[in-house]
C-alpha positions as CSV (number, residue, x, y, z in Angstrom):
1,M,-11.8,-2.1,-22.4
2,T,-8.9,-4.4,-23.3
3,E,-7.3,-6.6,-20.7
4,A,-5.6,-9.9,-20.5
5,I,-6.0,-13.0,-18.3
6,E,-2.9,-15.0,-17.3
7,I,-3.6,-18.5,-16.0
8,T,-0.8,-20.7,-14.6
9,T,-1.6,-24.2,-13.4
10,F,0.7,-26.6,-11.6
11,R,1.1,-29.0,-8.8
12,L,3.0,-28.3,-5.6
13,T,6.1,-30.2,-4.6
14,K,5.3,-33.3,-2.6
15,G,4.0,-32.5,0.9
16,R,3.4,-28.8,0.4
17,T,0.0,-27.1,0.9
18,C,-1.8,-24.3,-0.8
19,E,-1.6,-22.3,2.4
20,E,2.3,-22.7,2.3
21,F,2.2,-21.6,-1.4
22,V,0.1,-18.5,-0.6
23,A,2.4,-17.6,2.3
24,G,5.5,-18.2,0.1
25,N,4.2,-15.6,-2.4
26,A,4.5,-12.6,-0.1
27,D,7.5,-11.3,-2.1
28,V,5.8,-12.0,-5.4
29,D,2.6,-10.2,-4.4
30,V,4.6,-7.1,-3.4
31,W,6.5,-7.3,-6.7
32,L,3.3,-7.7,-8.8
33,K,1.8,-4.6,-7.3
34,K,4.7,-2.6,-8.8
35,Q,4.3,-4.0,-12.3
36,S,2.9,-2.0,-15.2
37,G,-0.6,-3.1,-16.1
38,F,-1.2,-5.4,-13.1
39,R,-4.8,-5.4,-11.9
40,S,-5.5,-8.4,-9.7
41,R,-4.5,-11.9,-8.7
42,R,-6.5,-15.0,-7.5
43,I,-5.0,-18.3,-6.3
44,A,-7.3,-21.3,-6.1
45,Q,-6.8,-25.1,-5.7
46,R,-8.9,-27.5,-7.7
47,D,-10.3,-30.7,-6.2
48,D,-7.5,-32.7,-7.9
49,G,-4.9,-30.6,-6.0
50,V,-3.8,-28.5,-9.0
51,I,-3.2,-24.9,-8.2
52,V,-4.7,-22.2,-10.4
53,D,-3.0,-18.9,-10.3
54,M,-5.0,-16.2,-12.3
55,L,-3.9,-12.7,-12.9
56,I,-5.6,-9.9,-14.7
57,W,-3.4,-7.5,-16.7
58,A,-4.1,-4.4,-18.7
59,S,-2.7,-6.1,-21.8
60,V,-1.0,-9.3,-23.1
61,D,2.2,-7.3,-23.4
62,D,2.1,-6.3,-19.8
63,A,1.6,-9.9,-18.7
64,T,4.3,-11.3,-20.9
65,S,6.8,-8.7,-19.9
66,A,6.1,-9.2,-16.2
67,M,6.5,-13.0,-16.5
68,H,9.9,-12.6,-18.1
69,S,10.9,-10.0,-15.5
70,L,9.7,-12.2,-12.6
71,M,11.9,-15.1,-13.7
72,D,14.9,-12.7,-13.7
73,E,14.2,-10.5,-10.7
74,L,12.7,-13.1,-8.4
75,H,14.7,-16.1,-9.5
76,D,15.8,-16.7,-5.9
77,S,12.3,-16.5,-4.4
78,A,11.5,-19.4,-2.1
79,V,8.2,-19.8,-3.9
80,H,9.9,-21.6,-6.8
81,T,10.8,-24.5,-4.5
82,L,7.1,-25.1,-3.7
83,I,6.2,-25.7,-7.4
84,D,6.7,-28.9,-9.2
85,Q,8.2,-27.3,-12.3
86,R,7.4,-30.3,-14.5
87,T,3.7,-29.6,-14.1
88,V,3.6,-25.9,-15.0
89,T,1.3,-24.6,-17.8
90,W,1.2,-20.9,-18.6
91,T,-1.2,-19.0,-20.9
92,V,-2.1,-15.4,-21.4
93,S,-5.1,-14.3,-23.5
94,S,-6.8,-11.1,-24.4
95,T,-10.3,-10.8,-23.1
96,F,-13.3,-10.5,-25.4
97,H,-16.1,-10.1,-22.8
98,V,-16.2,-8.8,-19.2
99,V,-19.1,-8.6,-16.8
100,D,-18.4,-6.9,-13.5
101,S,-20.6,-6.8,-10.4
102,H,-21.8,-3.4,-9.4
103,R,-22.6,-4.1,-5.8
């Protein structure tokens, strides 16, 4: 099985919380579910305050295409005002090993 992991890290704009960020992503989450190859998303916050936004895609091409489309189609989303754009890092990588729980 081939898939890709997209990881974006960043800090929120001053005074904003992770809870506000998650709520501000309502339109993004709806949009993601319609994208080819989208599998899942997780948002976490590290102890140092950095947000980790992780998405699983069917392929690197799906992830890259969606990222470009998001910036065009959701350019006016309120979520962008919650992110300190100077701190954003974005990577997407093919997976080499997957272990799933079978509970």
